[in-house]
C-alpha positions, 0 to 999 in steps of 0.5 A, spaced: 712 352 667 707 353 660 704 348 657 700 349 649 694 343 647 693 343 640 686 344 637 682 337 639 677 334 633 675 328 637 672 326 642 675 328 650 681 327 652 685 327 658 693 328 659 698 328 665 704 333 665 710 329 671 715 335 673 719 333 679 714 329 681 708 333 681 704 331 677 699 336 673 692 333 669 690 336 662 683 335 660 680 338 654 673 337 651 671 334 644 668 337 639 660 337 640 655 333 638 648 333 638 642 328 637 634 329 637 628 325 640 624 324 637 627 324 630 623 322 626 618 326 622 612 329 626 605 328 623 601 334 626 594 334 626 590 340 622 588 343 629 595 344 631 598 343 638 603 343 643 611 339 642 617 338 645 623 335 642 629 333 646 636 335 645 642 331 648 650 333 647 656 332 652 657 336 658 659 344 656 655 343 649 652 349 647 645 349 642 641 354 640 633 351 636 630 357 631 625 356 626 623 360 620 615 358 619 609 363 621 605 357 624 610 355 629 613 359 635 618 356 639 614 357 647 620 355 651 627 351 650 630 356 645 637 356 647 642 352 652 647 349 654 648 342 656 641 336 654 635 340 654 628 340 652 626 345 646 618 346 647 613 349 641 607 349 639 604 348 631 597 352 629 591 349 626 591 349 619 585 351 616 588 349 608 591 344 604 597 340 607 604 343 610 610 341 611 616 345 615 623 344 619 626 347 625 633 347 626 637 347 631 
C-alpha cells in the first residue's frame, strides 16, 4: 500500500486510513509560526548589559537568530528546534544614541 499526502500550508492535521479493518493514522506538521518575548522594543542603558529573548514555536520547528551589529553579540541560543532562549550582550555606548535590530 502507498499513499500521498499533499503539502500543508496551515496548522497540523491528522487523518486515518482504514483498510480491511486495520487503521493507520497519519499526522502532518503544519506551518511553523514564531513569537518572541519580550515583544516590545528594548531600551538599553548606556552601560550595556546582558539580555535574553524567548522564542516560542511549535514542536519540530527550527529557528536561527542572527545579528549584524558590532555592538550586539549572541552569547548562547543562536539556533534551536522547538522553544528556546537567545542570550545576548550589548556593549556600552560611548557616543550618541544608537538603534538596531536582530533577526530570527
